[in-house]
C-alpha positions as CSV (number, residue, x, y, z in Angstrom):
1,M,38.4,-79.0,-148.2
2,I,39.1,-79.9,-151.8
3,V,40.5,-83.3,-150.8
4,T,37.5,-83.8,-148.6
5,R,34.9,-83.0,-151.3
6,A,36.8,-85.3,-153.7
7,G,36.7,-88.1,-151.2
8,G,33.0,-87.7,-150.6
9,C,32.3,-87.8,-154.3
10,L,34.3,-90.9,-154.7
11,V,32.5,-92.5,-151.8
12,A,29.1,-91.5,-153.4
13,A,30.2,-92.9,-156.8
14,L,31.2,-96.1,-155.1
15,V,28.0,-96.5,-153.4
16,C,26.1,-95.7,-156.5
17,A,28.1,-98.4,-158.4
18,S,28.0,-100.9,-155.8
19,P,25.8,-104.1,-156.7
20,L,23.8,-103.6,-153.3
21,A,22.3,-100.4,-154.6
22,R,20.5,-102.4,-157.4
23,A,18.3,-104.2,-154.9
24,N,14.8,-103.4,-155.4
25,V,11.3,-104.5,-154.2
26,L,8.4,-104.9,-156.6
27,V,4.9,-105.9,-155.5
28,V,3.3,-108.5,-157.7
29,D,-0.2,-109.5,-156.8
30,G,0.7,-109.5,-153.0
31,V,4.1,-111.2,-153.8
32,Q,7.2,-109.1,-153.2
33,V,10.2,-109.7,-155.6
34,V,13.6,-108.7,-154.5
35,E,15.8,-108.2,-157.6
36,P,19.2,-109.9,-157.7
37,T,22.0,-107.6,-156.4
38,C,24.3,-108.8,-159.2
39,P,24.0,-106.3,-162.2
40,I,24.7,-109.3,-164.6
41,T,21.6,-111.5,-165.0
42,P,21.0,-114.1,-167.6
43,L,17.4,-112.8,-168.2
44,S,15.4,-109.5,-168.1
45,V,14.1,-109.1,-164.6
46,S,11.2,-106.8,-165.5
47,A,10.1,-109.3,-168.2
48,F,10.2,-111.9,-165.4
49,V,8.1,-109.7,-163.1
50,D,5.6,-109.1,-165.9
51,S,5.3,-113.1,-166.6
52,L,5.0,-113.7,-162.8
53,R,2.2,-111.3,-162.5
54,A,0.3,-112.9,-165.4
55,E,0.9,-116.4,-164.0
56,L,-0.3,-115.7,-160.6
57,A,-3.3,-113.9,-161.9
58,S,-4.3,-117.0,-164.0
59,G,-4.0,-119.5,-161.1
60,A,-4.3,-119.8,-157.4
61,R,-2.8,-116.8,-155.7
62,A,-0.7,-116.7,-152.7
63,R,-2.8,-116.4,-149.4
64,A,-0.1,-114.5,-147.5
65,A,2.4,-111.7,-148.1
66,T,5.3,-113.6,-149.7
67,V,8.9,-112.5,-150.4
68,V,10.7,-114.0,-153.5
69,T,14.5,-113.1,-153.4
70,L,16.4,-113.7,-156.6
71,A,20.3,-114.2,-156.6
72,I,22.9,-114.7,-159.3
73,E,25.8,-116.5,-157.7
74,P,28.5,-116.4,-158.5
75,C,28.0,-112.9,-160.0
76,D,29.5,-113.7,-163.3
77,A,28.4,-113.4,-167.0
78,A,28.9,-117.3,-167.3
79,T,26.3,-117.8,-164.6
80,L,23.0,-119.1,-166.2
81,R,21.4,-120.2,-162.9
82,V,19.1,-118.1,-160.7
83,R,18.9,-119.0,-156.8
84,V,15.3,-118.4,-155.6
85,S,14.5,-118.1,-152.0
86,I,10.9,-117.8,-150.8
87,A,9.5,-116.7,-147.4
88,S,5.9,-115.9,-146.4
89,D,4.4,-114.0,-143.3
90,P,3.4,-117.0,-141.4
91,G,7.0,-118.0,-141.2
92,R,6.8,-120.8,-143.9
93,S,9.8,-120.8,-146.2
94,I,11.5,-123.2,-148.6
95,A,15.1,-124.0,-149.0
96,P,16.7,-121.9,-151.7
97,R,16.3,-123.4,-155.2
98,D,18.8,-123.2,-158.1
99,I,16.9,-122.8,-161.3
100,G,19.0,-123.6,-164.4
101,L,18.2,-121.6,-167.6
102,E,21.1,-123.0,-169.6
103,D,19.0,-124.9,-172.1
104,I,16.3,-122.2,-172.6
105,A,16.5,-119.5,-175.1
106,V,17.0,-115.9,-173.9
107,E,13.7,-114.6,-174.7
108,A,12.0,-117.5,-173.2
109,R,13.9,-117.5,-169.9
110,P,11.6,-114.9,-168.0
111,R,8.3,-116.9,-168.6
112,A,10.3,-120.1,-167.8
113,L,11.5,-118.7,-164.4
114,A,8.2,-117.1,-163.7
115,L,6.4,-120.6,-164.1
116,A,8.9,-122.2,-161.7
117,V,8.8,-119.3,-159.1
118,A,4.9,-119.3,-159.2
119,E,4.8,-123.1,-158.3
120,L,7.3,-122.3,-155.4
121,V,5.1,-119.3,-154.2
122,R,1.9,-121.6,-154.1
123,S,3.7,-124.3,-152.3
124,A,5.1,-121.8,-149.6
125,S,1.7,-120.3,-149.0
126,P,-0.3,-121.8,-146.0
127,P,-3.1,-124.2,-147.1
128,A,-6.6,-122.7,-147.6
129,A,-9.0,-123.2,-144.7
130,P,-11.5,-125.8,-145.7
131,P,-14.8,-124.3,-146.7
132,P,-17.5,-124.6,-144.0
133,P,-19.8,-127.6,-144.4
134,A,-22.9,-126.9,-146.4
135,L,-25.9,-126.6,-144.2
136,V,-28.5,-129.1,-145.2
137,A,-32.0,-128.8,-144.0
138,P,-32.9,-131.9,-142.0
139,A,-35.5,-134.0,-143.6
140,P,-38.9,-134.0,-141.9
141,P,-39.2,-136.9,-139.6
142,A,-41.3,-139.7,-141.2
143,P,-44.8,-140.0,-139.5
144,E,-44.8,-142.8,-137.0
145,P,-47.1,-145.5,-138.2
146,R,-50.0,-146.0,-135.9
147,P,-49.9,-149.3,-134.2
148,F,-53.6,-149.6,-134.7
149,A,-56.2,-148.0,-136.9
150,I,-59.9,-148.2,-136.9
151,G,-62.5,-147.8,-139.6
152,I,-65.9,-148.7,-140.8
153,A,-67.1,-150.0,-144.1
154,A,-70.5,-150.3,-145.9
155,D,-70.9,-152.9,-148.6
156,G,-73.7,-154.2,-150.8
157,L,-73.8,-157.9,-150.8
158,T,-75.3,-160.9,-152.5
159,S,-75.6,-164.2,-150.6
160,L,-75.9,-167.4,-152.8
161,F,-77.2,-170.8,-151.6
162,P,-76.7,-172.9,-154.8
163,G,-78.0,-176.1,-153.2
164,R,-81.4,-174.5,-152.7
165,A,-81.3,-172.1,-155.7
166,T,-81.6,-169.1,-153.4
167,A,-80.2,-165.6,-153.6
168,L,-80.5,-163.0,-151.1
169,W,-79.7,-159.4,-151.5
170,G,-78.7,-157.0,-148.8
171,G,-76.0,-155.0,-147.2
172,R,-73.3,-155.3,-144.5
173,L,-71.9,-152.7,-142.1
174,S,-68.5,-153.5,-140.7
175,F,-66.3,-152.1,-138.0
176,F,-62.8,-153.2,-138.0
177,V,-59.4,-152.6,-136.3
178,D,-56.2,-152.7,-138.4
179,G,-52.9,-153.8,-136.6
180,P,-49.4,-153.6,-138.3
181,R,-49.9,-156.8,-140.2
182,A,-53.5,-158.1,-139.5
183,R,-57.1,-157.1,-139.3
184,L,-59.9,-157.9,-137.0
185,G,-63.5,-156.9,-137.9
186,L,-67.0,-157.1,-136.6
187,F,-69.9,-157.0,-139.1
188,A,-73.7,-157.1,-139.2
189,D,-75.7,-158.4,-142.3
190,A,-79.3,-157.8,-143.4
191,A,-80.4,-159.5,-146.5
192,A,-83.8,-160.6,-148.1
193,G,-84.9,-162.6,-151.1
194,E,-87.7,-164.5,-152.8
195,R,-88.3,-167.6,-154.9
196,D,-91.2,-168.6,-157.0
197,V,-92.4,-172.1,-156.6
198,D,-95.2,-174.0,-158.4
199,V,-97.8,-173.3,-155.8
200,G,-96.7,-169.9,-154.7
201,R,-93.8,-167.8,-153.4
202,V,-91.2,-168.2,-150.7
203,S,-89.8,-165.3,-149.1
204,L,-86.6,-165.1,-146.9
205,R,-85.1,-162.7,-144.5
206,S,-82.0,-162.9,-142.5
207,L,-80.1,-160.9,-139.8
208,A,-76.7,-161.9,-138.8
209,A,-73.5,-160.7,-137.0
210,G,-70.1,-162.1,-137.3
211,L,-66.3,-161.7,-136.9
212,V,-63.6,-161.8,-139.7
213,G,-60.0,-162.0,-139.2
214,C,-57.1,-162.0,-141.7
215,P,-53.5,-161.0,-142.1
216,T,-53.0,-157.9,-144.3
217,V,-50.5,-157.6,-147.2
218,S,-50.2,-153.9,-148.4
219,A,-48.3,-152.6,-151.6
220,G,-48.7,-148.8,-152.1
221,R,-52.5,-147.9,-152.2
222,F,-53.6,-151.6,-152.3
223,T,-54.3,-153.9,-149.4
224,L,-55.1,-157.7,-149.6
225,C,-56.5,-159.5,-146.6
226,P,-57.2,-163.3,-146.8
227,G,-58.7,-164.8,-143.8
228,V,-61.8,-166.5,-142.2
229,A,-65.1,-165.4,-141.3
230,G,-67.9,-166.7,-139.0
231,A,-71.5,-165.5,-138.5
232,I,-74.5,-166.3,-136.4
233,G,-77.9,-164.9,-137.2
234,W,-81.7,-165.4,-137.4
235,A,-83.5,-166.6,-140.7
236,Q,-87.2,-166.2,-141.3
237,I,-89.1,-167.8,-144.1
238,E,-92.6,-167.2,-145.0
239,G,-94.6,-168.9,-147.7
240,A,-97.5,-167.4,-149.8
241,A,-99.9,-169.6,-151.6
242,A,-100.9,-168.9,-155.2
243,A,-103.4,-171.6,-155.7
244,P,-106.7,-172.8,-154.0
245,G,-106.2,-175.4,-151.3
246,V,-102.7,-174.7,-150.7
247,V,-101.7,-173.9,-147.1
248,A,-98.8,-171.6,-146.7
249,G,-96.7,-171.5,-143.4
250,S,-93.9,-169.4,-142.0
251,G,-91.0,-170.0,-139.5
252,S,-87.7,-168.8,-138.2
253,S,-84.6,-170.3,-136.9
254,L,-80.9,-169.8,-135.7
255,V,-78.5,-170.0,-138.5
256,V,-74.6,-170.3,-138.2
257,A,-72.0,-170.2,-141.1
258,A,-68.3,-170.6,-141.4
259,R,-66.6,-169.2,-144.4
260,G,-63.1,-168.4,-145.9
261,H,-62.8,-164.6,-146.5
262,V,-60.8,-162.6,-148.8
263,D,-61.1,-158.7,-149.3
264,A,-59.1,-156.2,-151.4
265,S,-59.1,-152.6,-151.0
266,A,-57.5,-149.6,-152.6
267,W,-57.2,-145.9,-151.4
268,V,-59.1,-143.5,-153.6
269,A,-58.9,-140.5,-151.4
270,R,-57.7,-139.4,-147.9
271,E,-59.2,-142.0,-145.5
272,V,-61.6,-143.4,-148.1
273,S,-61.1,-146.6,-149.9
274,A,-63.0,-148.8,-152.4
275,R,-63.3,-152.4,-151.3
276,A,-64.7,-155.7,-152.5
277,F,-64.8,-159.1,-150.8
278,V,-65.6,-162.7,-151.5
279,E,-66.7,-165.4,-148.9
280,A,-67.1,-169.0,-149.5
281,G,-68.1,-171.7,-146.9
282,Y,-70.9,-173.8,-145.5
283,M,-73.8,-173.2,-143.3
284,L,-73.1,-175.2,-139.9
285,R,-76.8,-174.7,-139.1
286,G,-79.1,-173.8,-141.8
287,Y,-82.8,-173.4,-142.3
288,G,-84.9,-174.0,-145.3
289,A,-88.4,-174.2,-146.6
290,T,-90.3,-177.4,-147.7
291,V,-92.9,-177.3,-150.5
292,D,-95.0,-180.5,-151.3
293,G,-92.5,-182.5,-149.0
294,A,-89.6,-181.5,-151.0
295,P,-86.7,-179.1,-150.0
296,S,-87.1,-175.7,-151.4
297,A,-85.6,-172.3,-150.9
298,G,-83.5,-171.8,-147.8
299,L,-80.0,-170.9,-146.1
300,V,-78.7,-174.3,-146.3
301,G,-75.5,-176.0,-147.4
302,A,-72.7,-174.4,-149.3
303,S,-72.8,-170.6,-149.5
304,L,-71.1,-167.7,-151.4
305,V,-71.2,-164.1,-150.4
306,L,-70.0,-161.4,-152.7
307,G,-69.7,-157.7,-151.5
308,L,-68.6,-154.3,-153.0
309,G,-68.5,-151.2,-151.1
310,V,-66.4,-148.3,-149.4
311,G,-64.3,-148.0,-146.3
312,I,-63.6,-145.0,-144.2
313,G,-60.6,-144.7,-141.9
314,R,-57.0,-146.0,-141.7
């Protein structure tokens, strides 16, 4: 019995003194560190663990449980290199690396080894899943341009006939259709005017309808429309005598005009635009008065029409 107890104590002492009994597992931010089994180490393992904890806390951490195994081979006081093996849960591992500490001061070795091991730990971790793509609300669809748009316009106008020193004042009502790049309009004019002569007064009235067509050029709120216009109408002229013995007469006739046309408009509110136009041309068929055998007031020859008004519709 004495021999047996002594033998048991001896076995226990050998086991306790065995280098294998020094193996230990520490958890450092999800990383397990297995200490070297060799009792002779070229650095403080506990200081290394603290430095590794600080290093992993300050940078990107391992994304899976990772085991870092340290080994001193050969187990000798002259060995100044540490063999590091790393394996992670998904089965990723890297080949053992020998990290030399020969040229590093003893007190700096724990941090130097921690820096190297931290890089190995990160390289052994599985890559992070890419973040889900950011959800971007789709932009509302742009409103489809209408192929055609209709509108109306009301304008005040002045019609000038410089060859007969005649001016008529009135208005124009227009109905137009706008296409993607052009405009076609139908209009009706009504105008009247008077001219004093030596023996009395000449009064003029006209009603006309016409067409205008032009390409459109738009920039922001502004639209320019240069084109042509034609009109056909009825003119009435009436004379009033201002002296005894003077005979006054009256009459009416068909008139026809062809003019160049330019109008410009700017949107001032939703569906409302301010507009102006100029027409210049010639009376293809005119009508005028005669006073004492000489031509007087009338809708004859060159003509100029100026207009200013508002439009509604797009």
